[in-house]
C-alpha positions as CSV (number, residue, x, y, z in Angstrom):
1,M,142.7,168.7,99.2
2,F,139.8,168.1,97.0
3,R,138.3,172.0,97.6
4,S,141.8,173.4,97.2
5,L,141.8,171.7,93.7
6,I,138.5,173.3,93.0
7,N,140.1,176.7,94.0
8,A,143.1,176.2,92.5
9,A,141.4,175.5,89.0
10,K,139.2,178.8,89.3
11,V,141.9,181.2,89.1
12,A,143.8,179.2,87.0
13,R,144.2,180.5,83.4
14,P,141.3,178.7,80.7
15,E,143.7,176.3,79.5
16,S,143.8,174.5,82.9
17,L,140.1,173.9,83.0
18,S,140.5,170.3,81.4
19,L,141.4,169.6,85.1
20,V,138.8,170.5,86.3
21,G,136.2,168.6,84.1
22,A,138.6,165.0,85.3
23,F,137.7,165.8,89.0
24,R,134.4,166.3,88.3
25,A,133.8,162.1,87.2
26,L,135.6,162.0,90.7
27,H,132.8,161.5,93.7
28,V,133.5,160.8,97.6
29,S,130.0,159.0,98.1
30,P,128.0,156.7,96.5
31,V,125.4,158.2,94.5
32,V,122.1,157.8,95.5
33,M,119.3,156.9,92.9
34,A,116.5,156.9,95.1
35,E,114.0,159.3,96.7
36,P,114.1,161.0,99.9
37,M,113.1,158.3,102.9
38,K,109.2,158.9,103.6
39,K,108.5,159.8,107.1
40,K,106.9,156.4,109.1
41,K,102.8,156.9,109.6
42,R,102.2,156.8,113.2
43,L,99.3,153.6,113.4
44,D,96.8,153.5,116.1
45,P,97.4,150.0,117.8
46,A,93.6,149.4,117.9
47,I,93.8,149.4,113.9
48,V,97.1,147.3,114.0
49,R,95.6,144.9,116.1
50,A,92.4,144.6,114.2
51,R,94.2,143.9,111.0
52,E,96.2,141.1,113.1
53,E,93.0,139.4,114.0
54,R,91.6,139.7,110.3
55,K,95.0,138.0,109.0
56,K,94.6,135.4,112.1
57,K,91.0,134.4,111.3
58,K,91.9,134.3,107.7
59,L,94.5,131.6,108.6
60,E,92.1,129.4,110.8
61,K,89.4,129.5,108.3
62,A,91.7,128.0,105.9
63,I,93.1,125.4,108.3
64,R,89.3,124.4,108.5
65,K,88.6,124.3,105.1
66,L,92.0,122.1,104.5
67,E,90.7,120.2,107.2
68,K,87.2,119.8,106.2
69,H,88.5,118.7,102.6
70,A,91.1,116.2,103.7
71,K,88.1,113.7,105.0
72,Q,86.7,113.3,101.4
73,L,87.9,110.4,99.3
74,K,89.6,110.8,96.4
75,P,86.6,110.4,93.0
76,I,86.7,106.9,91.5
77,E,86.0,107.9,87.8
78,E,84.3,104.5,86.9
79,M,81.6,105.4,90.0
80,E,80.8,108.3,89.1
81,V,77.6,108.7,86.6
82,P,77.8,110.6,83.3
83,Y,76.4,114.3,83.4
84,R,75.1,113.1,79.9
85,L,73.1,110.0,81.9
86,R,71.8,112.7,85.1
87,T,70.0,114.4,83.0
88,E,68.2,112.0,80.7
89,I,67.1,110.2,84.0
90,P,63.3,111.5,83.4
91,M,63.7,110.2,79.9
92,R,64.6,106.6,81.3
93,T,62.5,106.0,83.9
94,R,59.7,103.5,82.5
95,K,55.9,104.6,83.1
96,L,54.2,102.0,84.8
97,P,50.8,101.7,85.4
98,P,49.6,101.4,88.7
99,M,49.2,98.3,90.8
100,T,45.7,97.0,91.8
101,A,44.8,96.4,95.2
102,E,45.0,92.9,94.7
103,E,48.0,92.3,93.1
104,L,49.8,94.4,95.9
105,E,48.2,92.2,98.4
106,N,49.3,89.1,96.4
107,R,53.1,90.3,96.3
108,I,53.1,91.4,100.1
109,E,51.7,87.8,101.0
110,T,54.3,86.2,98.7
111,L,57.0,87.9,100.2
112,K,56.0,87.0,104.1
113,E,55.5,83.5,102.7
114,W,58.7,83.4,101.2
115,A,60.7,84.8,104.5
116,R,58.3,82.4,106.8
117,H,60.0,79.3,104.4
118,R,63.3,81.1,104.4
119,G,63.5,81.2,108.4
120,K,62.2,77.7,108.8
121,V,65.3,76.6,106.8
122,A,67.7,78.4,108.6
123,I,66.1,77.4,111.9
124,A,66.4,73.2,110.2
125,E,70.3,73.9,109.3
126,A,71.0,75.2,112.7
127,S,69.9,72.7,114.6
128,W,71.1,70.3,112.1
129,I,74.7,71.6,112.2
130,E,74.1,71.5,116.4
131,K,73.0,67.8,116.3
132,M,76.7,67.4,113.7
133,V,78.9,68.8,116.4
134,Q,77.2,67.1,119.2
135,A,77.5,63.8,118.0
136,Q,81.1,64.3,117.0
137,D,82.2,65.3,120.4
138,K,80.6,62.0,122.0
139,A,81.9,60.1,119.2
140,L,85.5,62.3,119.9
141,Q,84.7,61.8,123.8
142,E,84.1,57.9,123.5
143,L,87.5,57.5,121.2
144,R,89.4,59.2,123.9
145,K,88.1,56.6,126.6
146,E,89.5,53.7,124.1
147,S,92.5,55.0,122.9
148,E,94.5,58.3,123.1
149,E,96.6,57.8,120.2
150,L,93.5,57.3,117.5
151,Y,92.0,60.5,119.8
152,Q,95.1,62.5,118.9
153,A,95.0,61.2,115.6
154,A,91.6,62.1,114.9
155,I,92.0,66.0,115.9
156,Q,94.8,66.5,113.6
157,I,93.7,68.7,111.0
158,D,93.3,66.6,107.3
159,P,95.5,68.3,104.7
160,E,93.5,66.7,101.7
161,L,89.8,68.3,103.3
162,L,90.6,71.7,101.3
163,P,92.1,71.2,97.7
164,Y,94.8,74.4,98.3
165,R,97.8,73.8,96.7
166,T,101.2,76.1,96.7
167,K,104.1,75.7,94.4
168,G,107.3,77.8,95.0
169,C,107.7,81.2,94.2
170,V,105.6,83.1,91.9
171,E,108.7,85.7,90.4
172,S,110.9,84.3,88.3
173,A,114.8,85.4,88.4
174,P,116.0,87.7,85.5
175,I,116.2,86.8,81.9
176,S,119.9,88.1,80.8
177,N,120.8,90.2,77.7
178,Y,116.6,90.9,78.0
179,E,115.8,93.7,75.7
180,P,112.3,95.9,76.7
181,A,110.9,96.6,73.8
182,D,111.0,100.3,73.0
183,G,107.6,102.6,73.3
184,Y,106.4,105.4,75.2
185,I,103.9,105.0,77.5
186,H,101.3,107.8,78.2
187,D,100.1,108.2,81.6
188,V,96.9,109.7,81.6
189,S,95.8,108.8,85.3
190,R,95.3,112.2,87.4
191,K,97.7,113.1,90.0
192,W,95.5,113.7,93.5
193,T,97.7,115.3,96.2
194,S,96.3,116.1,100.1
């Protein structure tokens, strides 16, 4: 039908050429605004396999890196030494004169004597505690022979032994009609993601 209209317009008089102009705007198929399809290249299977292996190795490396960094703790800013102080370490170290052999021997002897003294004190305290525990056990056994009621009363925990007091709950009920103060809080703490 479309062809017959165009053929009719060719043989018609010049006044009927306006009919052909109207038919030029008529399209049967959609306009393709693209280049023709390119022919797909044939790739060597070995090259494709090598590319896949490279991708796989890259992913494994990234996973290993993430696992390695996951074990690292978040840095605490207060524990880090500022860079300025680290650069000033040589300037801040004191130049002490070397100790003489006699002074060094004197210090070593003093430390050894102190260690011996503390060892004797620790042994004496341990033996004293052991004697007290044995005396307490012996007294409790004698008390049990005399009276079971007195023994049960003696082994009860003394609440006055430790001065620990608790009183009620620590949170109070909300205040009715309380209006908080206006203001803007600027949070400067760092956000850490894992």
